[in-house]
Legacy VTK file of the C-alpha trace (Angstrom):
# vtk DataFile Version 3.0
C-alpha trace
ASCII
DATASET POLYDATA
POINTS 85 float
0.000 0.000 0.000
1.399 3.308 -1.059
0.883 6.478 0.894
-0.153 9.325 -1.321
0.679 12.755 0.014
-2.157 15.221 -0.040
-1.849 18.912 -0.309
-3.447 20.957 2.397
-5.155 24.125 1.272
-3.113 27.141 2.152
-4.777 30.096 3.752
-5.241 32.929 1.350
-4.219 36.350 2.395
-7.449 38.252 2.083
-7.156 41.977 1.819
-9.677 44.664 2.494
-10.951 44.527 -1.086
-11.507 40.773 -0.828
-13.504 41.201 2.355
-15.645 43.909 0.781
-16.346 41.709 -2.250
-17.184 38.731 -0.044
-19.501 40.866 2.059
-21.392 42.112 -1.005
-21.694 38.543 -2.338
-23.103 37.362 0.964
-25.566 40.264 1.070
-26.785 39.343 -2.420
-27.209 35.715 -1.386
-29.156 36.787 1.690
-31.446 38.980 -0.429
-32.044 36.106 -2.871
-32.923 33.791 0.014
-35.305 36.381 1.464
-37.070 36.642 -1.891
-37.383 32.844 -2.103
-38.719 32.608 1.444
-41.280 35.343 0.805
-42.504 33.773 -2.417
-42.798 30.293 -0.901
-44.615 31.615 2.162
-47.073 33.467 -0.089
-47.746 30.257 -1.991
-48.376 28.376 1.238
-50.651 31.003 2.751
-52.591 31.969 -0.364
-55.995 30.327 -0.756
-56.024 27.391 -3.106
-58.245 27.276 -6.146
-61.491 25.333 -6.004
-60.287 23.094 -8.801
-57.394 21.879 -6.670
-59.822 20.840 -3.919
-62.047 19.033 -6.401
-59.115 17.313 -8.052
-57.590 16.219 -4.730
-60.882 14.743 -3.518
-61.356 12.996 -6.875
-57.833 11.618 -6.658
-58.430 10.297 -3.128
-61.661 8.638 -4.183
-60.020 7.045 -7.207
-57.230 5.677 -5.015
-59.841 4.227 -2.678
-61.737 2.578 -5.531
-58.492 1.274 -7.013
-57.506 -0.254 -3.672
-60.892 -1.925 -3.299
-60.683 -3.405 -6.798
-57.153 -4.717 -6.254
-58.165 -6.211 -2.902
-61.183 -7.910 -4.456
-59.083 -9.405 -7.251
-56.482 -10.596 -4.756
-59.076 -12.312 -2.573
-60.679 -13.887 -5.634
-57.367 -15.348 -6.854
-56.540 -16.696 -3.380
-59.937 -18.390 -3.205
-59.351 -19.958 -6.630
-55.992 -21.328 -5.519
-57.493 -23.027 -2.464
-60.439 -24.462 -4.425
-58.153 -26.182 -6.922
-56.393 -28.187 -4.228
LINES 1 86
85 0 1 2 3 4 5 6 7 8 9 10 11 12 13 14 15 16 17 18 19 20 21 22 23 24 25 26 27 28 29 30 31 32 33 34 35 36 37 38 39 40 41 42 43 44 45 46 47 48 49 50 51 52 53 54 55 56 57 58 59 60 61 62 63 64 65 66 67 68 69 70 71 72 73 74 75 76 77 78 79 80 81 82 83 84
């Protein structure tokens, strides 16, 4: 087994200009995050459309019916297997 030397990152000498640039970049990132948080909170709080309620209830009912049909088919096939033996 061969030991491979790794290079450690050297600390950069950051001057006053570098700090100012970093500070402005961080402020921009903070502003972008604030905008994203505001927009997502508005979406969460805003009232949903009636169509979304109707569609969600329809989807739940269809899932229920689908589950009942699959269960019925499963029970029917199990009964057939036991009748054959």
